[in-house]
C-alpha positions in Angstrom: 37.0 -64.3 -20.5 33.6 -62.9 -19.8 33.3 -59.2 -18.9 30.8 -58.1 -16.3 28.5 -55.2 -17.2 27.9 -52.7 -14.5 24.2 -52.2 -13.8 23.8 -49.5 -11.2 25.5 -47.0 -9.1 28.2 -47.6 -6.6 27.6 -46.6 -3.0 30.1 -43.8 -3.3 28.3 -42.3 -6.3 25.0 -42.4 -4.4 26.4 -40.7 -1.3 28.1 -38.0 -3.3 24.8 -37.3 -5.1 22.9 -37.1 -1.9 25.5 -34.8 -0.3 25.3 -32.4 -3.3 21.5 -32.4 -3.1 21.6 -31.8 0.7 24.0 -28.8 0.3 21.8 -27.2 -2.4 18.7 -27.7 -0.3 20.4 -26.2 2.8 21.3 -23.1 0.7 17.9 -22.7 -1.0 15.3 -23.5 1.7 16.0 -20.5 4.0 15.7 -18.1 1.0 12.5 -19.8 -0.1 10.9 -19.6 3.3 12.0 -15.9 3.6 10.3 -15.2 0.2 7.1 -17.0 1.2 6.8 -15.1 4.5 7.6 -11.8 2.7 5.0 -12.5 0.0 2.4 -13.3 2.7 2.9 -10.0 4.5 3.0 -8.1 1.2 -0.3 -9.6 0.2 -1.8 -8.8 3.6 -0.7 -5.1 3.6 -2.1 -4.6 0.1 -5.4 -6.0 1.4 -5.2 -3.7 4.5 -4.6 -0.7 2.3 -7.6 -1.5 0.0 -9.8 -2.3 3.0 -9.1 1.0 4.7 -9.6 3.0 1.6 -12.8 1.2 0.8 -14.0 1.8 4.4 -13.2 5.5 4.1 -15.1 5.9 0.8 -18.1 3.8 2.0 -18.4 5.9 5.2 -18.3 9.1 3.2 -21.0 7.7 0.8 -23.3 6.1 3.4 -23.2 8.6 6.3 -22.1 11.7 4.4 -19.5 12.3 7.1 -15.9 13.2 6.2 -13.0 12.1 8.3 -12.1 15.8 8.6 -15.5 16.7 10.1 -15.6 18.0 13.7 -17.6 14.9 14.7 -14.4 12.8 14.1 -12.4 14.7 16.7 -10.2 12.2 18.5 -8.7 8.7 18.3 -11.9 6.9 19.6 -14.2 8.6 17.1 -11.6 8.0 14.3 -11.7 4.3 15.3 -15.5 4.3 15.3 -15.6 6.1 11.9 -13.7 3.1 10.3 -15.2 0.4 12.5 -18.7 1.2 11.1 -17.6 -0.1 7.7 -15.3 -3.0 8.8 -16.2 -6.5 10.0 -15.1 -5.9 13.6 -14.9 -8.8 16.1 -13.3 -7.0 19.0 -12.4 -3.5 20.2 -9.5 -2.8 22.6 -8.9 0.9 23.3 -8.2 2.5 19.9 -7.6 -0.8 18.3 -10.1 -2.8 16.3 -9.6 -6.4 15.4 -11.3 -7.6 12.2 -12.6 -11.1 11.2 -9.7 -11.5 8.7 -7.2 -11.5 11.6 -5.9 -8.0 11.2 -5.8 -5.2 13.8 -6.0 -1.5 13.2 -4.8 1.0 15.8 -6.0 4.6 15.2 -4.4 7.8 16.5 -5.7 11.3 15.9 -3.8 14.3 17.3 -5.4 17.0 15.1 -7.5 17.6 12.0 -6.9 14.9 9.4 -4.9 16.4 6.6 -6.1 17.3 3.1 -5.3 14.9 0.3 -3.1 15.8 -2.7 0.6 16.3 -3.4 1.1 18.5 -0.4 -0.4 16.1 2.1 1.5 15.5 5.4 2.4 11.9 5.1 5.2 12.0 7.8 5.4 10.5 11.2 3.9 13.7 12.7 0.7 13.5 10.5 -2.4 14.2 12.7 -4.3 11.1 11.7 -2.6 7.7 11.5 -3.4 4.0 11.6 -1.0 1.2 12.4 -2.0 -2.0 10.7 -0.9 -5.3 12.2 -1.6 -7.7 9.3 -1.7 -10.7 11.6 -3.4 -9.2 14.7 -2.2 -10.5 18.0 0.2 -13.1 16.5 3.9 -12.4 16.4 6.4 -11.2 15.5 4.8 -7.7 15.9 7.6 -5.8 14.3 7.2 -2.4 12.7 7.9 -2.2 9.0 10.9 0.1 9.5 12.5 -1.9 12.4 12.7 -5.5 11.1 14.0 -7.6 8.2 11.5 -8.0 5.4 10.3 -11.5 6.4 9.4 -10.3 9.9 7.5 -7.1 9.3 3.8 -7.3 10.2 3.0 -3.8 11.4 2.7 -1.0 8.8 2.1 2.7 9.3 -0.5 4.6 7.2 -1.7 8.2 7.2 -5.3 9.1 6.8 -6.1 12.1 4.6 -9.5 13.5 3.7 -9.7 11.4 0.6 -7.5 8.3 1.1 -5.4 6.2 3.4 -1.7 6.2 2.2 1.5 4.6 3.4 3.4 6.9 5.7 6.3 8.7 4.1 9.6 7.0 4.9 8.0 3.7 5.3 9.7 2.4 2.2 8.7 -1.2 2.7 5.0 -0.3 2.5 5.6 2.0 -0.5 7.3 -0.8 -2.4 4.7 -3.4 -1.4 1.7 -1.3 -2.4 3.5 0.2 -5.5 2.5 3.8 -4.9 4.8 6.5 -3.6 3.1 9.0 -1.3 4.7 11.9 -3.0 3.0 10.9 -6.3 -0.4 10.6 -4.8 -2.7 13.0 -6.6 -6.1 12.9 -5.0 -8.4 15.7 -6.0 -10.1 17.4 -3.1 -13.8 17.7 -4.0 -14.9 19.3 -0.7 
């Protein structure tokens, strides 16, 4: 008697394999998408921090005007102080929109604080900026109010020498890799 040699997979084997692949994909894809979204916002907030710090330093160098000067006395003048060094495409109140799709909303309620280990980096700091890393696009959630993949607004405090993540905004601290309490800027005024 001649024995037949099996050359392939049965239908049942193929279906079981496809089912296992489908289950693994269903478990892995949401986590992957969450990580991609989170990485995109992390990259954007790093860029925003660098952009604001560079604008602050350039304004000091070019115009010899400090953010603590009397000429920078309210939210609109604080906005204009930074707008002079950014690639602004639109201004709406105290918010500027830049060509890279970000928006920066400035608030000044007093004299911007001094830099250094004793800087006021809390929610009541007199000079702050809220960065929306994707401008008008959603989800428009503050960093402290939303899951990691849906945070696109981050709070920063403007000191005389730098722009730092607001204390208690742990997502920004982790993303940028600098804790505000460890910021040691020398005040050369």
